[in-house]
C-alpha positions as CSV (number, residue, x, y, z in Angstrom):
1,X,73.7,83.7,11.1
2,X,70.9,82.8,8.7
3,X,71.8,79.8,6.5
4,X,71.4,79.9,2.8
5,X,67.9,78.6,1.8
6,X,69.2,77.1,-1.4
7,X,71.2,74.3,0.2
8,X,69.5,73.9,3.5
9,X,65.8,74.3,3.1
10,X,64.9,70.6,2.7
11,X,67.4,69.6,5.5
12,X,65.9,72.2,7.9
13,X,62.4,70.9,7.1
14,X,63.5,67.4,7.8
15,X,65.0,68.4,11.2
16,X,61.9,70.4,12.1
17,X,59.8,67.3,11.4
18,X,62.1,65.1,13.5
19,X,64.1,67.3,15.9
20,X,66.0,64.3,17.3
21,X,67.5,63.2,14.0
22,X,71.2,63.3,14.9
23,X,72.4,62.3,11.5
24,X,70.5,65.2,9.9
25,X,72.2,67.7,12.3
26,X,75.6,66.3,11.4
27,X,74.9,66.8,7.7
28,X,73.7,70.3,8.5
29,X,76.9,70.9,10.5
30,X,79.1,69.9,7.6
31,X,77.3,72.4,5.4
32,X,77.6,75.2,7.9
33,X,81.3,74.5,8.6
34,X,82.0,74.7,4.8
35,X,80.5,78.2,4.9
36,X,82.5,79.3,8.0
37,X,79.4,79.4,10.3
38,X,80.5,78.7,13.9
39,X,77.2,77.0,14.5
40,X,78.4,74.0,12.5
41,X,81.2,73.5,15.0
42,X,78.8,73.8,17.9
43,X,76.5,71.2,16.4
44,X,79.5,68.8,15.9
45,X,80.7,69.4,19.5
46,X,77.3,68.9,21.1
47,X,76.6,65.7,19.0
48,X,80.0,64.3,20.1
49,X,79.2,65.2,23.7
50,X,75.9,63.1,23.5
51,X,78.1,60.0,23.1
52,X,81.1,61.1,25.3
53,X,80.3,62.9,28.5
54,X,84.0,63.9,28.7
55,X,83.4,66.1,25.6
56,X,80.8,68.3,27.3
57,X,83.3,70.8,28.8
58,X,84.7,71.6,25.4
59,X,81.2,72.0,23.9
60,X,80.1,74.2,26.8
61,X,83.2,76.3,26.5
62,X,82.7,76.8,22.8
63,X,79.1,77.9,23.4
64,X,80.1,80.4,26.1
65,X,82.8,81.8,23.9
66,X,80.4,82.4,21.0
67,X,77.2,83.1,22.9
68,X,77.1,86.7,21.6
69,X,77.3,85.3,18.1
70,X,74.5,82.8,18.7
71,X,72.2,85.1,20.6
72,X,73.0,88.7,19.5
73,X,71.2,91.3,21.6
74,X,69.2,88.6,23.4
75,X,72.3,87.8,25.4
76,X,71.5,90.5,28.0
77,X,68.4,88.6,29.0
78,X,70.4,85.4,29.6
79,X,73.5,86.6,31.3
80,X,71.7,88.7,34.0
81,X,71.3,87.5,37.6
82,X,67.6,86.8,37.3
83,X,67.4,86.1,33.6
84,X,64.2,86.5,31.5
85,X,65.3,83.5,29.4
86,X,66.6,80.2,30.7
87,X,67.9,78.3,27.7
88,X,69.0,74.7,27.1
89,X,71.0,73.9,24.0
90,X,71.3,70.7,22.0
91,X,72.8,70.0,18.6
92,X,73.7,73.6,18.2
93,X,70.3,75.1,18.8
94,X,68.1,76.1,21.7
95,X,66.2,73.0,22.6
96,X,64.2,74.3,25.6
97,X,63.4,78.0,26.4
98,X,61.8,78.9,29.7
99,X,60.5,82.5,30.0
100,X,60.4,83.4,33.7
101,X,58.6,86.4,35.1
102,X,57.2,85.5,38.5
103,X,58.2,88.3,40.8
104,X,58.7,91.2,38.4
105,X,57.5,92.8,35.3
106,X,59.9,93.1,32.4
107,X,59.1,96.2,30.2
108,X,58.8,95.2,26.6
109,X,58.8,91.5,27.4
110,X,56.5,90.5,24.6
111,X,58.9,92.1,22.1
112,X,61.9,90.3,23.5
113,X,60.1,87.0,23.5
114,X,59.1,87.5,19.9
115,X,62.8,88.2,19.0
116,X,63.6,84.9,20.8
117,X,61.1,82.7,18.9
118,X,62.1,84.4,15.6
119,X,65.9,83.9,16.3
120,X,67.9,81.5,14.1
121,X,69.1,79.8,17.3
122,X,65.5,78.9,18.1
123,X,64.8,77.5,14.6
124,X,64.3,73.9,16.0
125,X,62.9,74.8,19.4
126,X,61.4,71.7,21.0
127,X,60.1,72.9,24.4
128,X,58.7,76.3,25.3
129,X,57.8,77.1,28.9
130,X,56.1,80.2,30.2
131,X,56.7,80.5,34.0
132,X,54.8,83.7,34.3
133,X,52.4,85.2,36.8
134,X,50.7,88.1,35.1
135,X,47.3,89.5,34.2
136,X,45.1,88.0,31.5
137,X,45.5,91.1,29.3
138,X,49.3,90.9,29.3
139,X,49.3,87.2,28.7
140,X,46.7,87.6,25.9
141,X,49.1,89.9,24.1
142,X,51.8,87.3,24.4
143,X,49.5,84.5,23.1
144,X,48.4,86.6,20.2
145,X,52.0,87.2,19.3
146,X,52.8,83.5,19.4
147,X,49.8,82.8,17.2
148,X,51.4,84.8,14.4
149,X,54.3,82.4,14.1
150,X,54.7,78.7,13.4
151,X,56.6,76.2,15.5
152,X,56.9,73.0,13.4
153,X,59.5,71.4,15.7
154,X,57.8,72.3,19.0
155,X,56.7,69.2,21.1
156,X,56.2,70.6,24.6
157,X,54.3,73.8,25.5
158,X,53.6,75.0,29.1
159,X,51.4,78.1,29.7
160,X,50.8,79.8,33.0
161,X,49.9,81.1,35.3
162,X,47.0,82.2,33.2
163,X,44.9,84.9,34.9
164,X,47.0,85.4,37.9
165,X,45.4,87.9,40.2
166,X,41.8,86.8,39.3
167,X,41.5,83.8,41.6
168,X,39.4,85.5,44.2
169,X,37.1,87.5,42.0
170,X,33.3,87.0,42.1
171,X,32.4,86.8,39.3
172,X,35.7,85.3,38.0
173,X,38.0,87.5,35.9
174,X,38.3,87.1,32.1
175,X,39.8,83.9,30.7
176,X,42.6,83.5,28.2
177,X,41.6,83.0,24.5
178,X,43.9,80.3,23.1
179,X,42.0,79.1,20.0
180,X,44.1,81.1,17.6
181,X,47.3,79.6,19.1
182,X,46.7,75.9,18.3
183,X,47.4,76.1,14.5
184,X,50.8,77.6,15.4
185,X,51.7,74.7,17.7
186,X,49.9,71.8,15.9
187,X,52.7,69.3,16.4
188,X,52.9,69.5,20.2
189,X,52.8,66.2,22.2
190,X,52.7,67.7,25.7
191,X,50.6,70.6,26.8
192,X,50.3,72.2,30.3
193,X,47.9,75.0,31.0
194,X,47.8,76.6,34.4
195,X,44.8,78.9,34.8
196,X,41.5,79.8,33.2
197,X,40.9,79.4,29.5
198,X,37.9,80.4,27.4
199,X,37.7,77.4,25.2
200,X,38.5,73.7,25.9
201,X,38.6,72.6,22.3
202,X,42.1,71.3,21.6
203,X,42.7,70.6,17.9
204,X,46.0,68.9,18.7
205,X,46.0,65.4,17.2
206,X,49.6,64.6,18.2
207,X,48.9,65.4,21.9
208,X,50.0,62.6,24.2
209,X,50.1,64.3,27.6
210,X,47.8,67.0,28.9
211,X,48.1,68.8,32.3
212,X,45.4,71.1,33.5
213,X,45.7,73.4,36.6
214,X,42.7,75.5,37.5
215,X,40.7,76.6,40.5
216,X,37.5,75.2,39.0
217,X,36.7,72.9,36.1
218,X,33.8,74.3,34.1
219,X,31.9,71.4,32.8
220,X,31.4,72.9,29.4
221,X,35.2,73.2,29.1
222,X,35.6,69.6,30.0
223,X,33.1,68.5,27.4
224,X,35.0,70.6,24.8
225,X,38.2,68.8,25.7
226,X,36.6,65.4,25.4
227,X,35.2,66.4,22.0
228,X,38.7,67.3,20.7
229,X,40.7,64.9,18.4
230,X,42.9,63.5,21.2
231,X,43.2,59.9,20.0
232,X,46.9,59.7,21.1
233,X,46.4,61.1,24.6
234,X,48.0,58.7,27.1
235,X,48.5,60.8,30.2
236,X,46.1,63.3,31.9
237,X,47.0,65.3,35.0
238,X,44.4,67.6,36.8
239,X,45.5,69.8,39.6
240,X,43.2,72.0,41.7
241,X,45.4,74.3,43.7
242,X,42.9,76.8,45.3
243,X,39.6,75.0,45.5
244,X,36.9,76.7,47.6
245,X,35.4,74.4,50.3
246,X,31.9,74.4,48.7
247,X,33.2,73.4,45.3
248,X,32.7,69.8,44.2
249,X,34.9,68.9,41.3
250,X,33.4,65.4,40.8
251,X,30.8,66.3,38.1
252,X,33.2,68.1,35.7
253,X,35.8,65.4,36.4
254,X,33.3,62.7,35.5
255,X,32.5,64.6,32.3
256,X,36.3,64.7,31.5
257,X,37.4,61.3,32.6
258,X,34.6,59.0,31.7
259,X,35.2,59.2,27.9
260,X,39.0,59.5,28.1
261,X,39.9,56.9,30.8
262,X,39.9,53.9,28.4
263,X,42.8,55.3,26.4
264,X,44.9,56.6,29.3
265,X,48.0,54.9,30.7
266,X,48.6,57.5,33.4
267,X,46.1,59.6,35.3
268,X,46.7,62.2,38.0
269,X,44.3,64.2,40.2
270,X,45.5,66.4,43.0
271,X,44.4,69.3,45.1
272,X,41.0,67.9,46.1
273,X,40.6,69.0,49.7
274,X,36.9,68.6,50.1
275,X,34.3,66.0,48.9
276,X,37.0,63.4,48.6
277,X,34.3,60.7,49.1
278,X,32.7,61.8,45.8
279,X,36.1,61.8,44.0
280,X,36.8,58.2,45.2
281,X,33.3,57.1,44.3
282,X,33.9,58.4,40.8
283,X,37.3,56.7,40.5
284,X,36.0,53.4,41.9
285,X,33.4,53.1,39.1
286,X,35.7,54.1,36.2
287,X,37.2,51.3,34.1
288,X,40.8,52.1,35.0
289,X,43.5,50.0,33.3
290,X,46.5,52.3,34.1
291,X,50.2,52.0,34.6
292,X,50.0,54.7,37.2
293,X,47.4,56.6,39.1
294,X,48.6,59.7,41.0
295,X,46.5,61.0,43.8
296,X,48.9,63.1,45.9
297,X,48.1,66.2,47.8
298,X,44.4,65.5,48.3
299,X,42.7,64.8,51.6
300,X,42.0,61.1,51.1
301,X,41.0,59.3,54.3
302,X,41.0,55.7,55.3
303,X,37.3,55.6,54.4
304,X,38.2,56.8,50.9
305,X,40.9,54.2,50.6
306,X,38.5,51.4,51.6
307,X,36.1,52.7,48.9
308,X,38.8,52.5,46.3
309,X,39.8,49.1,47.4
310,X,36.3,47.8,46.5
311,X,36.8,48.7,42.8
312,X,37.4,45.9,40.3
313,X,40.3,47.7,38.6
314,X,44.1,47.3,39.3
315,X,46.9,49.7,38.6
316,X,50.6,49.2,38.5
317,X,51.6,52.2,40.7
318,X,49.3,54.2,43.0
319,X,50.7,57.4,44.5
320,X,48.8,58.7,47.5
321,X,51.6,60.7,49.1
322,X,50.6,63.7,51.3
323,X,47.0,62.7,52.1
324,X,45.6,61.9,55.5
325,X,45.8,58.1,55.4
326,X,47.0,55.8,58.1
327,X,48.9,52.6,57.7
328,X,45.5,50.7,57.5
329,X,44.3,52.9,54.6
330,X,47.5,52.4,52.7
331,X,47.4,48.7,53.3
332,X,43.8,48.6,52.0
333,X,44.9,50.1,48.7
334,X,47.3,47.2,48.0
335,X,44.2,45.3,46.9
336,X,44.0,47.5,43.7
337,X,47.7,48.4,43.1
338,X,50.9,46.4,42.8
339,X,52.8,49.2,44.3
340,X,51.4,51.9,46.7
341,X,53.5,55.0,47.4
342,X,52.2,56.6,50.5
343,X,54.9,58.6,52.3
344,X,54.5,61.9,54.0
345,X,50.9,61.6,55.2
346,X,49.5,64.7,56.8
347,X,47.8,65.0,60.2
348,X,44.1,65.4,60.1
């Protein structure tokens, strides 16, 4: 299954640098077909299907018929009822791989995952998602394994849930060490981290979208994120799923948002159930010039809405679904947004 490096090395490097270059894949397919490699046919079929939806059945059929060739022993973790791997293919290769372990432990999972990322079919992997609920120790072994590889074509990385099982500890459980991973995924444009991490420094200059999900936001971590080379960052989403009542997220949010807001086009904050007045006070004084501001699943009240309505900024779309607003509160927000989305409000 491994292509000859003599004819393909430059072409593979060009595809890794631009994983959506359809013409490069077609040239690659020609070379593979000349050598009798069935992947060449799969590439050609899937490229054709991108332009003709009626061609997808044939492409899917060919992939199914040759899946054992394209995956080898990994096929057993795709074909089972609750598969470890959920794979999406494009242009003859795995485009997106989701590793799912939420309600079970898979013995030797790290080894199987390493086989996947090393596999020829994952050579141009673009999206890697870990939908895992496990201990920090187990996930640290996984991260350390990933750090030993390089992913030049990877553009999307989702990690989580980091530190599952430690949410209620006092003091908190250990955090995940990710610093060694960043050189391996230096080309990613989207990053989502769900859980506790030990270092907020993100040396990811291509990053355009960052999503953070954590119970608390340590201010020193927020300052480390701000100090990172994130000049291309356009979207930031912060979710607080299990915030204790006494915790006020406004100070760390201020440390994070104040320097970054001028460059953002899309901002989201959700999960703030207490101290919403402090959140809205922070947002009201920030120089927001956004296409979209997402504030769903908080506990924003009409008083909070009136506070936001006094700010000088305007956004294109303001999402306040699933708060505790009345029609008056939603109407007040129309002073700062061209479109207010406010369905599914909750009872107080």
